[in-house]
N, C-alpha and C positions, 0 to 999 in steps of 0.2 A: 344484317349485322356486319359491321366492318371488322376485318381481320387485322389485328395489330401485331403482325409477325413479319420478320425479315428473313428472307431466304438466304441460307449460307451453304457452303459446301457440305456441311455436316448435318443439315436438316433445317428446321425452322427455329428461330430464336424469338422470344417475346421482345416487345419494344424496350422493356426495362433491361433485359440482358444485353440487347444490342447497344443501348446507351452506355451501360457499364463497360462494355467491351471497347467502345470508342474512348471513354475516359481513361481506361487502363492503357490503351495504346498511346495516347497523348502523354500520360504520366511517365511511361517507360521511355518515350522519346526525349522528354525534357530531362529526366534523370540521366540518361545516356549522354546528352549534350553537356550537362554540368560536369559529370565525372570525366568525360573525355577532355573538356576544356582545362580542368585542373591538372590532369595528367600531362597534357601537352605543355601547359604553362611551366610546370616544375621541371620537366625534362629539358625544355628550352633554356630555363635558367641554369640548369646543371651544365649545359654545354656553352654557357656564357652569352646567350642572346640577351638583348636589352629590351625587346618588345614586351609590352604589357599583356594583361589578360584579355584585352580587347582583340588583339591579333590571334591569340590562341582560340578564342571563340569563333572568329572569322574562319580560321583554318578548319576547325571542327565542323562548322555549319556548311562551308563550301565542300568539304570532303564528304559529308553526309549527302548533300545534294547531288554531287557528281556520282557517288556510289549508287544512289537510288536510280538515277537515270541509266547508268550502265547495267545495273542489276535487272532492269526491265528489258534492256536490249539483249543481254547475254545472260542466260539462266545459270551457267556454270560459274561459281564463285572463284574458282582457281584462275580462270581467264581474266576475270575482273581484277583480281589481286596482281597478276602479272602486268596487266595494262597500267594499273595505278602505280605500281612500283617503277615501271619504265618512265611514266610521265613525271613522277616525283624526281627520279634520277636526272632526267633531262633538265627539268626546271632548276634543280639544285646546282647542277654543273654550269648552267648558263648564267646563274646569278653571280658567280665568283669571277 
């Protein structure tokens, strides 16, 4: 008989639980992208930027991608935050 379980850090999950876990992860990711996009869009408008929602989405998506890469390289989130802030500061100052 074939075992339909996925091994996790916490033990074995059934195939149904594993698929719901993946769906939940994707759902949380998409909701996070939407909420972050709306927040960045309105904050940018508050500061007088003229870019549209497309640029806010690109900022959120690229930020998520960069954060994911650095999060896998450096486990400590404080280091990642400092590096991200320094990079943002350098880019913002070179743009003007």
